[in-house]
C-alpha positions as CSV (number, residue, x, y, z in Angstrom):
1,M,-37.8,65.9,-2.0
2,K,-35.9,64.7,1.1
3,K,-37.6,61.3,0.9
4,L,-36.7,61.0,-2.7
5,L,-33.1,61.9,-1.9
6,I,-33.0,59.4,0.9
7,A,-34.6,56.7,-1.3
8,A,-32.1,57.4,-4.1
9,S,-29.2,57.3,-1.6
10,T,-30.5,54.0,-0.1
11,I,-30.8,52.5,-3.6
12,G,-27.4,53.7,-4.5
13,I,-25.9,52.2,-1.3
14,L,-27.7,48.9,-1.9
15,A,-26.4,48.9,-5.5
16,V,-22.8,49.5,-4.3
17,L,-23.2,46.8,-1.6
18,S,-24.7,44.4,-4.1
19,A,-21.9,45.0,-6.5
20,C,-19.3,44.5,-3.8
21,S,-21.1,41.4,-2.7
22,Q,-21.0,40.1,-6.3
23,Q,-17.3,40.9,-6.6
24,T,-16.7,39.1,-3.3
25,K,-18.7,36.1,-4.5
26,D,-16.8,36.1,-7.8
27,K,-13.4,36.3,-6.1
28,A,-14.4,33.6,-3.7
29,S,-15.5,31.4,-6.6
30,E,-12.2,32.0,-8.4
31,T,-10.3,31.2,-5.2
32,V,-12.2,27.9,-4.8
33,E,-11.6,26.9,-8.4
34,A,-7.9,27.7,-8.1
35,A,-7.7,25.7,-4.9
36,K,-9.5,22.7,-6.6
37,T,-7.0,22.9,-9.5
38,D,-4.0,23.0,-7.1
39,I,-5.4,20.1,-5.1
40,A,-5.9,18.0,-8.2
41,A,-2.4,18.8,-9.4
42,N,-0.9,18.1,-6.1
43,T,-2.8,14.9,-5.6
44,S,-1.7,13.7,-9.0
45,Q,1.9,14.5,-8.2
46,V,1.7,12.7,-4.9
47,A,0.2,9.7,-6.5
48,K,3.0,9.6,-9.1
49,E,5.6,9.9,-6.4
50,A,4.0,7.1,-4.4
51,E,3.9,4.8,-7.4
52,S,7.5,5.5,-8.1
53,A,8.5,4.8,-4.5
54,A,6.5,1.6,-4.6
55,Q,8.2,0.5,-7.8
56,S,11.6,1.3,-6.3
57,A,10.8,-0.6,-3.1
58,A,9.6,-3.6,-5.2
59,E,12.8,-3.5,-7.3
60,T,15.0,-3.3,-4.2
61,T,13.1,-6.2,-2.6
62,K,13.5,-8.2,-5.8
63,N,17.2,-7.5,-6.0
64,A,17.6,-8.5,-2.3
65,V,15.7,-11.7,-2.8
66,Q,17.8,-12.5,-5.8
67,A,21.0,-11.8,-4.0
68,A,19.9,-14.0,-1.1
69,A,18.9,-16.8,-3.5
70,D,22.3,-16.6,-5.2
71,T,24.2,-16.6,-1.8
72,T,22.1,-19.6,-0.7
73,S,22.8,-21.4,-3.9
74,E,26.5,-20.9,-3.5
75,V,26.4,-22.0,0.1
76,A,24.4,-25.1,-0.8
77,K,27.0,-25.9,-3.5
78,E,29.8,-25.5,-1.0
79,V,28.0,-27.6,1.6
80,G,27.4,-30.3,-1.1
81,A,31.0,-30.3,-2.1
82,R,32.2,-30.6,1.5
83,A,29.7,-33.4,2.1
84,D,30.9,-35.2,-1.0
85,A,34.5,-34.8,0.0
86,A,33.7,-36.2,3.5
87,T,31.8,-39.2,2.2
88,N,33.9,-39.9,-0.8
89,P,37.6,-40.5,0.1
90,N,38.6,-40.6,-3.5
91,S,37.3,-37.1,-4.5
92,A,39.8,-34.5,-5.8
93,E,39.3,-32.3,-2.8
94,S,40.1,-35.2,-0.4
95,Q,43.4,-35.8,-2.2
96,V,44.7,-32.3,-1.8
97,P,47.1,-31.9,1.2
98,E,45.4,-30.4,4.2
99,E,47.7,-27.3,4.2
100,Q,46.7,-26.5,0.6
101,K,42.9,-26.6,1.2
102,Y,40.9,-23.3,1.4
């Protein structure tokens, strides 16, 4: 009888441990799945933010290059006008009195 009671107790304890173990495995599996979902969502968000930052940087660079090109064009026109005035004594600019220039 004692052996039967010990065997039944042992089987009961093993069943409880097995159930606990299964619950632990299930919880661990759920945790892993939740972590995978979070990582996927965060990775997607980081990728979107990186793409947005890259587009912003490209737009800023484009605007800076355009501004530099515009400034260079204006300076080139100014230099060209001064060169014309210096080489052509009959230009309108050369006929303006010196104190009225610029």
